[in-house]
N, C-alpha and C positions, 0 to 999 in steps of 0.2 A: 126351422127359424126359432123356435122358442127354445130348443135344446141348444142352440148355437148361442143364444142370448144368455141363458142360465151358465153356460161354461165360461163365457166372458165375464159375467158378474162374478162367478166364484172362482176364477183366475185373478181378478182385481182384488177381492177380498182378500185372497190367499196372499198377493204380493203384499198389499197394505199391512197385514199382521205381521208377515214375515220381514218387512223393512222397519216396522214400529218396534219388534221385539227386542232387538240388538240395541237400539237407542235405550230404552228403558234398562236394561242389564248392563250397559257398557261400563258404567262406574263401578270398578271393584279395587279403587284405590283406598288406602293402603291395602298391600296385600298381606303384610304380618308385622308384628311388633316383637324384638327380642331385648332382653333385659341381662345386663351383665352387672354384678353376679345375679344369678336368678333367684338366689336364697339370701335375705339380707336381715339384719337386726333393725330395729326401730333405731332412727338417728343416722343410719348408715347412708352413704351416696350411691347413687343408682344411675347407670348410663343405659338409656333406651334409644334402640335403633329402630326407626320406622321405614320398611322397605314400600316404595312407592314414589312415583314422580309428582304426584299430586301434593305431596307432603314438603317440596322442597321450595314450594312457594311461600312469600311473606305470609305472616299472620297464621301460620299453621301452628296448633298448639297439641299439646297432649296433657291428661289429667287423671286423677284417680283418688280413690277415697284415702289412700295412704300417703299423699304428697300434693301439694298445691299445683294449679296449672302451671306449665312451662312452655315456653316458645321454643318451635324446633329450629335447629340450623341445618342447612342443607351441607349435605357430604356427598357431592358428586351431583349426577343428575337422576339419580333413581333410589337414595336414600336420604334420610334426616335423623338428626340425633338430638337429644337433651339430656342433661346431667341434673338430677333431682334428687333433693334429700328426703328421705322419708321421715315422715313426722316421728317424734319420740314418743307419742302416745299411741303409734298405730298398733292394733292387736294382731295376734299371730294368726297366721291363715293365708289362703290363696287371694291374690288381688287381680282385678281386671283393670285395663287401661281404656280410656276413650281418646282417639285422635279426633281433631277437627281440622280437616283439610279441605281446600277450597269451600269452606263453609257447611260441609257435610260432615256430620259425627260417624264416627264407626268404632265399636266397642270389641275389644279382644278379651276374652275371659282367660284366667290363669296364667299370667305372663310371667308374674314373681310370685314369690312367698315371704312374707316377713315371720321370722322366728321369735319365739319368745326370749325374754331376756334371761340372763344367767342371775341368780341371786349371789351377790358378792357380800363382803363382809367377813365375818369371822372365819370363813372356811371350813365349817364342821365343827369347830371347838366350842367349848361352853365356856360362859362367862363366870361361871361360880366356882371355879378352880378344881382341884383333882377332888374325886370322891374318895370316900374311905376305901371302898374296894380298888381304885387306883393306887391309893398308897400301899395297900398291902401286897398287891402283885409285884409293884416296883421295889418295895423292900425285900421281898422274896426274891426277885431275881438278883439283887445287889447281894444278898446273902448267900445265893449259890455260887455266885461269882467269887466272892472272897473265898468260900470253902473249896471250891475247885481250884483257885489260884494256890491257896495255901498247901493242898495236897500234892500239886504239881512240883512246886517249889520244894517240899520236905522229900519228895521221891527222888528228885535232882541231886538233893545235897547227900542224899544217903548213897547214891550211885557213885558220887565221887571219891568216896570214902574206901571203896573196894580196891 
């Protein structure tokens, strides 16, 4: 009798744990976030797509350190999207995003990368003008062109007399 009672208690405990475990881990929404483009410059626009039906409900948001929080718009029954503008002062590096669907936040690491800005302006030129070395090289090339052209012209002229 004691063995039967112990088996019944063990079976009831196993059933309770078995039924409670899927309930505790059943929320796996959203399942992923993709960014297009995945590499972007500061100030650029980014389209984020979130996979999961939980984020198709109203008041679902997505946020990151690189852009302000945005509301997700449903795209069918299993995904939602948001168009965001990356902050102009965002530093270069990989960024994570956090979704907030059905009041539950979920963070996804390394969704997109911000690249450093290109230094524009003079395009590699100097603002101080040509240096003496630049002038000497340029003058030498012009002199060589004049001498070479003169030799070629004189040679052609002498061939015509024969």
